[in-house]
A tleap script that builds the chain and sets N, CA, C and O, in Angstrom:
source leaprc.protein.ff14SB
mol = sequence {
  NMET ASN HIE LEU LEU LEU PHE GLY ASN LEU
  GLY ILE GLY GLU ILE VAL ILE ILE ALA PHE
  LEU ILE LEU LEU LEU PHE GLY GLY LYS LYS
  ILE PRO GLU LEU MET LYS GLY ILE GLY LYS
  GLY VAL LYS SER PHE LYS ASP GLY VAL ASN
  GLY ILE GLU GLU GLU LEU ASN SER ASP ASN
  ALA SER VAL SER ASP ASN GLN LYS LYS ILE
  ASP LYS CLYS
}
set mol.1.N position { -6.739 11.291 22.365 }
set mol.1.CA position { -5.492 10.623 22.084 }
set mol.1.C position { -4.411 11.652 21.787 }
set mol.1.O position { -4.620 12.569 20.993 }
set mol.2.N position { -3.287 11.502 22.410 }
set mol.2.CA position { -2.205 12.454 22.225 }
set mol.2.C position { -1.237 12.066 21.130 }
set mol.2.O position { -0.320 12.830 20.828 }
set mol.3.N position { -1.409 10.912 20.529 }
set mol.3.CA position { -0.490 10.496 19.476 }
set mol.3.C position { -1.262 9.842 18.335 }
set mol.3.O position { -2.380 9.358 18.514 }
set mol.4.N position { -0.651 9.839 17.185 }
set mol.4.CA position { -1.251 9.201 16.025 }
set mol.4.C position { -0.865 7.724 16.021 }
set mol.4.O position { 0.289 7.385 16.280 }
set mol.5.N position { -1.808 6.856 15.734 }
set mol.5.CA position { -1.523 5.428 15.730 }
set mol.5.C position { -0.571 5.047 14.598 }
set mol.5.O position { 0.202 4.097 14.722 }
set mol.6.N position { -0.632 5.784 13.506 }
set mol.6.CA position { 0.218 5.494 12.356 }
set mol.6.C position { 1.686 5.647 12.698 }
set mol.6.O position { 2.513 4.887 12.194 }
set mol.7.N position { 2.027 6.593 13.525 }
set mol.7.CA position { 3.414 6.886 13.851 }
set mol.7.C position { 3.836 6.368 15.218 }
set mol.7.O position { 4.861 6.798 15.749 }
set mol.8.N position { 3.076 5.465 15.790 }
set mol.8.CA position { 3.442 4.902 17.087 }
set mol.8.C position { 3.317 5.927 18.192 }
set mol.8.O position { 2.243 6.491 18.398 }
set mol.9.N position { 4.396 6.171 18.902 }
set mol.9.CA position { 4.377 7.083 20.044 }
set mol.9.C position { 4.884 8.472 19.694 }
set mol.9.O position { 5.197 9.244 20.600 }
set mol.10.N position { 4.978 8.820 18.416 }
set mol.10.CA position { 5.412 10.165 18.046 }
set mol.10.C position { 4.289 11.155 18.288 }
set mol.10.O position { 3.132 10.902 17.952 }
set mol.11.N position { 4.640 12.262 18.864 }
set mol.11.CA position { 3.661 13.316 19.079 }
set mol.11.C position { 3.684 14.306 17.930 }
set mol.11.O position { 4.459 14.155 16.985 }
set mol.12.N position { 2.846 15.305 18.011 }
set mol.12.CA position { 2.750 16.319 16.964 }
set mol.12.C position { 4.064 17.090 16.845 }
set mol.12.O position { 4.492 17.409 15.735 }
set mol.13.N position { 4.697 17.386 17.953 }
set mol.13.CA position { 5.962 18.119 17.929 }
set mol.13.C position { 7.047 17.360 17.176 }
set mol.13.O position { 7.773 17.939 16.368 }
set mol.14.N position { 7.153 16.063 17.445 }
set mol.14.CA position { 8.162 15.262 16.754 }
set mol.14.C position { 7.885 15.186 15.261 }
set mol.14.O position { 8.810 15.245 14.451 }
set mol.15.N position { 6.621 15.057 14.898 }
set mol.15.CA position { 6.251 14.984 13.478 }
set mol.15.C position { 6.591 16.302 12.780 }
set mol.15.O position { 7.071 16.294 11.646 }
set mol.16.N position { 6.347 17.419 13.440 }
set mol.16.CA position { 6.668 18.728 12.853 }
set mol.16.C position { 8.177 18.867 12.666 }
set mol.16.O position { 8.627 19.380 11.641 }
set mol.17.N position { 8.953 18.421 13.634 }
set mol.17.CA position { 10.418 18.492 13.522 }
set mol.17.C position { 10.906 17.616 12.367 }
set mol.17.O position { 11.763 18.037 11.590 }
set mol.18.N position { 10.374 16.420 12.251 }
set mol.18.CA position { 10.763 15.527 11.148 }
set mol.18.C position { 10.391 16.146 9.807 }
set mol.18.O position { 11.192 16.108 8.873 }
set mol.19.N position { 9.195 16.715 9.691 }
set mol.19.CA position { 8.775 17.356 8.446 }
set mol.19.C position { 9.691 18.530 8.106 }
set mol.19.O position { 10.038 18.728 6.942 }
set mol.20.N position { 10.077 19.295 9.100 }
set mol.20.CA position { 10.977 20.426 8.875 }
set mol.20.C position { 12.353 19.946 8.398 }
set mol.20.O position { 12.941 20.548 7.499 }
set mol.21.N position { 12.862 18.877 8.990 }
set mol.21.CA position { 14.147 18.325 8.566 }
set mol.21.C position { 14.088 17.793 7.128 }
set mol.21.O position { 15.035 17.962 6.361 }
set mol.22.N position { 12.989 17.162 6.776 }
set mol.22.CA position { 12.819 16.683 5.400 }
set mol.22.C position { 12.783 17.856 4.446 }
set mol.22.O position { 13.376 17.800 3.369 }
set mol.23.N position { 12.091 18.923 4.828 }
set mol.23.CA position { 12.038 20.119 3.999 }
set mol.23.C position { 13.428 20.709 3.813 }
set mol.23.O position { 13.770 21.140 2.712 }
set mol.24.N position { 14.229 20.736 4.861 }
set mol.24.CA position { 15.596 21.254 4.756 }
set mol.24.C position { 16.477 20.365 3.878 }
set mol.24.O position { 17.278 20.866 3.089 }
set mol.25.N position { 16.329 19.054 4.015 }
set mol.25.CA position { 17.172 18.136 3.260 }
set mol.25.C position { 16.842 18.119 1.769 }
set mol.25.O position { 17.746 18.162 0.934 }
set mol.26.N position { 15.570 18.058 1.433 }
set mol.26.CA position { 15.173 17.885 0.046 }
set mol.26.C position { 14.801 19.185 -0.648 }
set mol.26.O position { 14.884 19.268 -1.874 }
set mol.27.N position { 14.404 20.180 0.085 }
set mol.27.CA position { 13.984 21.438 -0.523 }
set mol.27.C position { 12.533 21.377 -0.967 }
set mol.27.O position { 11.952 20.301 -1.110 }
set mol.28.N position { 11.971 22.532 -1.178 }
set mol.28.CA position { 10.556 22.628 -1.537 }
set mol.28.C position { 10.224 22.079 -2.910 }
set mol.28.O position { 9.101 21.629 -3.139 }
set mol.29.N position { 11.179 22.107 -3.827 }
set mol.29.CA position { 10.904 21.658 -5.191 }
set mol.29.C position { 10.976 20.143 -5.332 }
set mol.29.O position { 10.311 19.578 -6.199 }
set mol.30.N position { 11.755 19.485 -4.514 }
set mol.30.CA position { 11.925 18.037 -4.621 }
set mol.30.C position { 10.834 17.247 -3.910 }
set mol.30.O position { 10.578 16.097 -4.266 }
set mol.31.N position { 10.198 17.833 -2.928 }
set mol.31.CA position { 9.202 17.104 -2.139 }
set mol.31.C position { 8.014 16.652 -2.996 }
set mol.31.O position { 7.600 15.500 -2.866 }
set mol.32.N position { 7.441 17.501 -3.871 }
set mol.32.CA position { 6.342 16.989 -4.706 }
set mol.32.C position { 6.768 15.829 -5.607 }
set mol.32.O position { 5.998 14.892 -5.822 }
set mol.33.N position { 7.997 15.893 -6.133 }
set mol.33.CA position { 8.490 14.788 -6.952 }
set mol.33.C position { 8.627 13.521 -6.126 }
set mol.33.O position { 8.304 12.428 -6.591 }
set mol.34.N position { 9.104 13.670 -4.907 }
set mol.34.CA position { 9.260 12.534 -4.010 }
set mol.34.C position { 7.901 11.917 -3.678 }
set mol.34.O position { 7.750 10.696 -3.700 }
set mol.35.N position { 6.922 12.753 -3.374 }
set mol.35.CA position { 5.582 12.259 -3.061 }
set mol.35.C position { 4.938 11.592 -4.275 }
set mol.35.O position { 4.226 10.599 -4.132 }
set mol.36.N position { 5.186 12.133 -5.464 }
set mol.36.CA position { 4.651 11.538 -6.688 }
set mol.36.C position { 5.229 10.136 -6.879 }
set mol.36.O position { 4.506 9.205 -7.232 }
set mol.37.N position { 6.517 9.993 -6.647 }
set mol.37.CA position { 7.158 8.687 -6.755 }
set mol.37.C position { 6.612 7.691 -5.750 }
set mol.37.O position { 6.389 6.525 -6.075 }
set mol.38.N position { 6.400 8.156 -4.532 }
set mol.38.CA position { 5.837 7.284 -3.496 }
set mol.38.C position { 4.414 6.872 -3.878 }
set mol.38.O position { 4.031 5.716 -3.702 }
set mol.39.N position { 3.636 7.814 -4.398 }
set mol.39.CA position { 2.268 7.508 -4.827 }
set mol.39.C position { 2.235 6.474 -5.938 }
set mol.39.O position { 1.405 5.565 -5.922 }
set mol.40.N position { 3.140 6.611 -6.908 }
set mol.40.CA position { 3.209 5.628 -7.996 }
set mol.40.C position { 3.600 4.257 -7.455 }
set mol.40.O position { 3.077 3.237 -7.904 }
set mol.41.N position { 4.511 4.232 -6.499 }
set mol.41.CA position { 4.917 2.965 -5.903 }
set mol.41.C position { 3.778 2.283 -5.163 }
set mol.41.O position { 3.598 1.070 -5.272 }
set mol.42.N position { 3.014 3.058 -4.413 }
set mol.42.CA position { 1.878 2.508 -3.672 }
set mol.42.C position { 0.821 1.988 -4.646 }
set mol.42.O position { 0.250 0.919 -4.430 }
set mol.43.N position { 0.559 2.746 -5.723 }
set mol.43.CA position { -0.430 2.320 -6.720 }
set mol.43.C position { 0.015 1.029 -7.383 }
set mol.43.O position { -0.790 0.120 -7.587 }
set mol.44.N position { 1.292 0.946 -7.719 }
set mol.44.CA position { 1.827 -0.262 -8.336 }
set mol.44.C position { 1.702 -1.455 -7.388 }
set mol.44.O position { 1.355 -2.556 -7.816 }
set mol.45.N position { 1.978 -1.240 -6.128 }
set mol.45.CA position { 1.852 -2.306 -5.127 }
set mol.45.C position { 0.407 -2.776 -5.024 }
set mol.45.O position { 0.145 -3.979 -4.993 }
set mol.46.N position { -0.538 -1.829 -4.970 }
set mol.46.CA position { -1.956 -2.196 -4.880 }
set mol.46.C position { -2.406 -2.959 -6.116 }
set mol.46.O position { -3.151 -3.933 -6.008 }
set mol.47.N position { -1.955 -2.519 -7.305 }
set mol.47.CA position { -2.301 -3.223 -8.532 }
set mol.47.C position { -1.766 -4.649 -8.507 }
set mol.47.O position { -2.450 -5.576 -8.941 }
set mol.48.N position { -0.560 -4.829 -8.007 }
set mol.48.CA position { 0.019 -6.164 -7.892 }
set mol.48.C position { -0.759 -7.044 -6.939 }
set mol.48.O position { -0.998 -8.215 -7.231 }
set mol.49.N position { -1.160 -6.494 -5.801 }
set mol.49.CA position { -1.936 -7.258 -4.828 }
set mol.49.C position { -3.286 -7.635 -5.430 }
set mol.49.O position { -3.742 -8.767 -5.268 }
set mol.50.N position { -3.930 -6.692 -6.125 }
set mol.50.CA position { -5.222 -6.995 -6.744 }
set mol.50.C position { -5.070 -8.062 -7.823 }
set mol.50.O position { -5.939 -8.921 -7.967 }
set mol.51.N position { -3.986 -8.017 -8.574 }
set mol.51.CA position { -3.740 -9.033 -9.595 }
set mol.51.C position { -3.583 -10.411 -8.990 }
set mol.51.O position { -4.099 -11.391 -9.527 }
set mol.52.N position { -2.874 -10.494 -7.875 }
set mol.52.CA position { -2.700 -11.779 -7.191 }
set mol.52.C position { -4.038 -12.283 -6.660 }
set mol.52.O position { -4.337 -13.473 -6.756 }
set mol.53.N position { -4.846 -11.378 -6.099 }
set mol.53.CA position { -6.162 -11.774 -5.585 }
set mol.53.C position { -7.040 -12.296 -6.709 }
set mol.53.O position { -7.726 -13.304 -6.540 }
set mol.54.N position { -7.030 -11.615 -7.870 }
set mol.54.CA position { -7.837 -12.067 -9.004 }
set mol.54.C position { -7.364 -13.431 -9.492 }
set mol.54.O position { -8.180 -14.283 -9.842 }
set mol.55.N position { -6.054 -13.642 -9.517 }
set mol.55.CA position { -5.516 -14.923 -9.944 }
set mol.55.C position { -5.930 -16.033 -8.991 }
set mol.55.O position { -6.304 -17.121 -9.430 }
set mol.56.N position { -5.867 -15.768 -7.691 }
set mol.56.CA position { -6.289 -16.761 -6.705 }
set mol.56.C position { -7.774 -17.067 -6.831 }
set mol.56.O position { -8.185 -18.222 -6.728 }
set mol.57.N position { -8.582 -16.025 -7.054 }
set mol.57.CA position { -10.019 -16.236 -7.202 }
set mol.57.C position { -10.331 -17.053 -8.445 }
set mol.57.O position { -11.205 -17.920 -8.408 }
set mol.58.N position { -9.630 -16.791 -9.552 }
set mol.58.CA position { -9.879 -17.561 -10.772 }
set mol.58.C position { -9.412 -19.002 -10.595 }
set mol.58.O position { -10.043 -19.922 -11.115 }
set mol.59.N position { -8.308 -19.212 -9.863 }
set mol.59.CA position { -7.850 -20.572 -9.576 }
set mol.59.C position { -8.867 -21.310 -8.711 }
set mol.59.O position { -9.146 -22.486 -8.946 }
set mol.60.N position { -9.417 -20.629 -7.718 }
set mol.60.CA position { -10.434 -21.244 -6.868 }
set mol.60.C position { -11.678 -21.589 -7.661 }
set mol.60.O position { -12.298 -22.625 -7.420 }
set mol.61.N position { -12.057 -20.734 -8.610 }
set mol.61.CA position { -13.230 -20.998 -9.436 }
set mol.61.C position { -12.992 -22.218 -10.320 }
set mol.61.O position { -13.888 -23.046 -10.485 }
set mol.62.N position { -11.811 -22.337 -10.881 }
set mol.62.CA position { -11.527 -23.489 -11.740 }
set mol.62.C position { -11.465 -24.774 -10.916 }
set mol.62.O position { -11.877 -25.830 -11.397 }
set mol.63.N position { -10.962 -24.703 -9.697 }
set mol.63.CA position { -10.946 -25.883 -8.820 }
set mol.63.C position { -12.378 -26.285 -8.491 }
set mol.63.O position { -12.700 -27.473 -8.471 }
set mol.64.N position { -13.236 -25.304 -8.233 }
set mol.64.CA position { -14.639 -25.597 -7.932 }
set mol.64.C position { -15.323 -26.248 -9.127 }
set mol.64.O position { -16.087 -27.200 -8.969 }
set mol.65.N position { -15.046 -25.732 -10.328 }
set mol.65.CA position { -15.630 -26.317 -11.539 }
set mol.65.C position { -15.158 -27.743 -11.730 }
set mol.65.O position { -15.951 -28.620 -12.072 }
set mol.66.N position { -13.878 -27.986 -11.512 }
set mol.66.CA position { -13.342 -29.347 -11.637 }
set mol.66.C position { -13.944 -30.272 -10.600 }
set mol.66.O position { -14.221 -31.435 -10.894 }
set mol.67.N position { -14.152 -29.770 -9.386 }
set mol.67.CA position { -14.748 -30.580 -8.327 }
set mol.67.C position { -16.181 -30.939 -8.683 }
set mol.67.O position { -16.612 -32.062 -8.421 }
set mol.68.N position { -16.935 -30.009 -9.278 }
set mol.68.CA position { -18.305 -30.273 -9.691 }
set mol.68.C position { -18.340 -31.350 -10.766 }
set mol.68.O position { -19.214 -32.217 -10.754 }
set mol.69.N position { -17.384 -31.295 -11.703 }
set mol.69.CA position { -17.334 -32.315 -12.757 }
set mol.69.C position { -17.026 -33.680 -12.175 }
set mol.69.O position { -17.584 -34.683 -12.619 }
set mol.70.N position { -16.149 -33.731 -11.190 }
set mol.70.CA position { -15.802 -34.998 -10.545 }
set mol.70.C position { -17.004 -35.547 -9.782 }
set mol.70.O position { -17.275 -36.747 -9.816 }
set mol.71.N position { -17.726 -34.654 -9.090 }
set mol.71.CA position { -18.891 -35.077 -8.312 }
set mol.71.C position { -19.999 -35.635 -9.197 }
set mol.71.O position { -20.730 -36.531 -8.775 }
set mol.72.N position { -20.135 -35.122 -10.411 }
set mol.72.CA position { -21.171 -35.585 -11.337 }
set mol.72.C position { -20.894 -36.997 -11.823 }
set mol.72.O position { -21.821 -37.736 -12.153 }
set mol.73.N position { -19.622 -37.374 -11.867 }
set mol.73.CA position { -19.258 -38.723 -12.350 }
set mol.73.C position { -19.537 -39.708 -11.289 }
set mol.73.O position { -19.306 -40.902 -11.479 }
savepdb mol mol.pdb
quit
């Protein structure tokens, strides 16, 4: 494969040029801070998604319990 699926049809050359432009714009000292911020954002997003999944699972469990009580009557 000549391209990365994550970046669509961008080749290695285009990715290197983009990385170089980012390095020029932000500088070497700002890039780690930028990546740290992005990492915190991704972690926060994942935590939110997991929280929603847990809430849905607990709601489904309570619906199942209520259905069992109804079936017993």
